[in-house]
Backbone as ProteinMPNN parsed JSONL, in Angstrom:
{"seq_chain_A": "MEPGWEGTTTAAQEEARKEAIIGLLRALVEDSRRGVQVRVFLARWEILW", "coords_chain_A": {"N_chain_A": [[-124.324, -64.56, 104.912], [-121.847, -65.491, 104.216], [-120.295, -65.87, 106.686], [-121.664, -68.139, 107.736], [-120.867, -70.139, 105.815], [-118.155, -70.225, 106.17], [-117.976, -71.215, 108.72], [-119.029, -73.745, 108.298], [-117.059, -74.864, 106.489], [-114.886, -74.803, 108.191], [-115.617, -76.612, 110.097], [-115.795, -78.942, 108.612], [-113.095, -79.299, 107.883], [-111.949, -79.776, 110.455], [-113.209, -82.101, 111.086], [-112.103, -83.807, 109.056], [-109.494, -83.803, 109.886], [-109.703, -84.99, 112.414], [-110.564, -87.593, 111.57], [-108.296, -88.487, 110.21], [-106.43, -88.639, 112.271], [-107.654, -90.491, 113.86], [-107.541, -92.777, 112.175], [-104.783, -93.109, 111.923], [-104.246, -93.801, 114.633], [-105.85, -96.197, 114.718], [-104.33, -97.94, 113.028], [-101.953, -98.126, 114.442], [-102.903, -99.471, 116.749], [-103.693, -101.985, 115.634], [-101.302, -102.828, 114.746], [-99.89, -103.198, 117.149], [-101.396, -105.256, 118.379], [-100.738, -107.376, 116.716], [-98.215, -107.64, 117.27], [-96.292, -106.422, 115.713], [-93.514, -104.58, 114.787], [-93.471, -101.14, 115.463], [-94.339, -98.671, 113.209], [-92.744, -95.792, 111.943], [-94.342, -92.683, 112.099], [-94.719, -89.724, 110.411], [-95.527, -86.482, 110.811], [-97.304, -84.14, 108.538], [-96.021, -81.813, 108.503], [-93.486, -82.213, 109.338], [-90.038, -82.444, 108.52], [-88.4, -84.713, 106.291], [-85.702, -85.352, 106.42]], "CA_chain_A": [[-124.247, -65.852, 104.425], [-120.433, -66.083, 104.199], [-119.887, -66.37, 108.014], [-122.127, -69.476, 107.872], [-120.126, -70.92, 104.941], [-116.846, -70.326, 106.817], [-118.131, -72.16, 109.904], [-119.203, -75.087, 107.695], [-115.795, -75.208, 105.981], [-113.918, -75.121, 109.368], [-116.182, -77.824, 110.817], [-115.457, -80.056, 107.711], [-111.658, -79.428, 107.972], [-111.725, -80.314, 111.704], [-113.648, -83.493, 110.918], [-111.16, -84.515, 108.322], [-108.246, -83.871, 110.748], [-110.036, -86.021, 113.372], [-110.548, -88.869, 110.949], [-106.964, -88.856, 109.984], [-105.745, -89.033, 113.442], [-108.297, -91.791, 114.265], [-106.986, -93.72, 111.171], [-103.396, -93.354, 112.421], [-104.316, -94.618, 115.924], [-106.21, -97.554, 114.5], [-103.158, -98.646, 112.496], [-100.997, -98.415, 115.645], [-103.507, -100.468, 117.651], [-103.628, -103.179, 114.917], [-99.837, -103.279, 114.744], [-99.566, -103.698, 118.48], [-102.077, -106.518, 118.537], [-100.054, -108.366, 115.996], [-96.811, -107.756, 117.712], [-95.497, -105.879, 114.711], [-92.603, -103.345, 115.108], [-94.299, -100.024, 115.201], [-93.903, -97.897, 112.052], [-92.509, -94.308, 112.176], [-95.253, -91.888, 111.404], [-94.236, -88.37, 110.438], [-96.552, -85.535, 110.483], [-97.097, -83.663, 107.239], [-95.188, -80.641, 108.584], [-92.08, -82.591, 109.763], [-89.024, -82.622, 107.447], [-87.956, -86.15, 106.263], [-84.266, -85.518, 106.545]], "C_chain_A": [[-122.843, -66.315, 104.363], [-120.057, -66.475, 105.59], [-120.464, -67.919, 108.191], [-121.306, -70.488, 107.064], [-118.781, -71.2, 105.58], [-116.906, -71.302, 107.967], [-118.303, -73.596, 109.365], [-117.984, -75.721, 107.211], [-114.853, -75.581, 107.141], [-114.359, -76.476, 109.952], [-115.824, -79.106, 109.959], [-113.926, -80.301, 107.837], [-111.36, -80.155, 109.279], [-112.115, -81.755, 111.726], [-112.717, -84.341, 110.173], [-109.942, -84.789, 109.043], [-108.471, -85.037, 111.813], [-110.021, -87.387, 112.731], [-109.139, -89.332, 110.535], [-106.188, -89.296, 111.145], [-106.381, -90.383, 114.036], [-107.726, -92.929, 113.439], [-105.56, -94.104, 111.592], [-103.396, -94.209, 113.714], [-104.805, -95.993, 115.661], [-105.098, -98.451, 113.947], [-102.186, -98.955, 113.581], [-101.575, -99.607, 116.513], [-103.445, -101.788, 116.79], [-102.292, -103.674, 114.982], [-99.412, -103.82, 116.122], [-100.185, -104.985, 118.896], [-101.43, -107.501, 117.864], [-98.717, -108.587, 116.434], [-95.916, -107.256, 116.659], [-94.631, -104.667, 115.219], [-93.411, -102.139, 114.65], [-93.538, -99.148, 114.144], [-93.675, -96.414, 112.552], [-93.534, -93.474, 111.448], [-94.703, -90.376, 111.523], [-95.437, -87.493, 110.096], [-96.315, -84.826, 109.241], [-96.044, -82.418, 107.351], [-93.707, -80.975, 108.922], [-91.291, -82.802, 108.409], [-88.553, -84.069, 107.456], [-86.607, -86.301, 106.408], [-83.774, -84.86, 107.784]], "O_chain_A": [[-122.638, -67.525, 104.457], [-119.431, -67.533, 105.659], [-119.778, -68.789, 108.725], [-121.06, -71.59, 107.553], [-118.312, -72.337, 105.528], [-116.002, -72.113, 108.163], [-117.766, -74.543, 109.94], [-117.773, -76.917, 107.414], [-114.117, -76.565, 107.06], [-113.539, -77.345, 110.248], [-115.589, -80.183, 110.507], [-113.521, -81.462, 107.891], [-110.57, -81.099, 109.25], [-111.42, -82.572, 112.33], [-112.505, -85.493, 110.55], [-109.352, -85.859, 108.894], [-107.609, -85.883, 112.054], [-109.477, -88.307, 113.342], [-108.879, -90.536, 110.535], [-105.374, -90.216, 111.057], [-105.691, -91.227, 114.607], [-107.448, -93.988, 114.002], [-105.197, -95.28, 111.607], [-102.654, -95.182, 113.847], [-104.293, -96.934, 116.267], [-104.958, -99.599, 114.369], [-101.632, -100.054, 113.585], [-100.879, -100.539, 116.915], [-103.076, -102.767, 117.439], [-102.091, -104.859, 115.251], [-98.661, -104.791, 116.213], [-99.602, -105.742, 119.672], [-101.498, -108.617, 118.379], [-98.08, -109.574, 116.067], [-94.752, -107.655, 116.686], [-95.099, -103.86, 116.022], [-93.97, -102.143, 113.553], [-92.326, -98.942, 114.202], [-94.352, -95.925, 113.456], [-93.588, -93.559, 110.221], [-94.308, -89.909, 112.592], [-96.224, -87.78, 109.195], [-95.165, -84.846, 108.802], [-95.334, -82.095, 106.399], [-92.82, -80.129, 108.805], [-91.814, -83.251, 107.389], [-88.323, -84.619, 108.533], [-86.225, -87.463, 106.539], [-82.576, -84.893, 108.066]]}, "name": "protein", "num_of_chains": 1, "seq": "MEPGWEGTTTAAQEEARKEAIIGLLRALVEDSRRGVQVRVFLARWEILW"}
């Protein structure tokens, strides 16, 4: 039973990551269409300083 749960959890995590990336790309496309200066996107693991 546990290996099945682990596979489901991993699939859900991958889906969440995919949606986060798609959201970021959509924001970039919208900005480029409006001619807005591109914002700087930092990955969660990057240090802000």
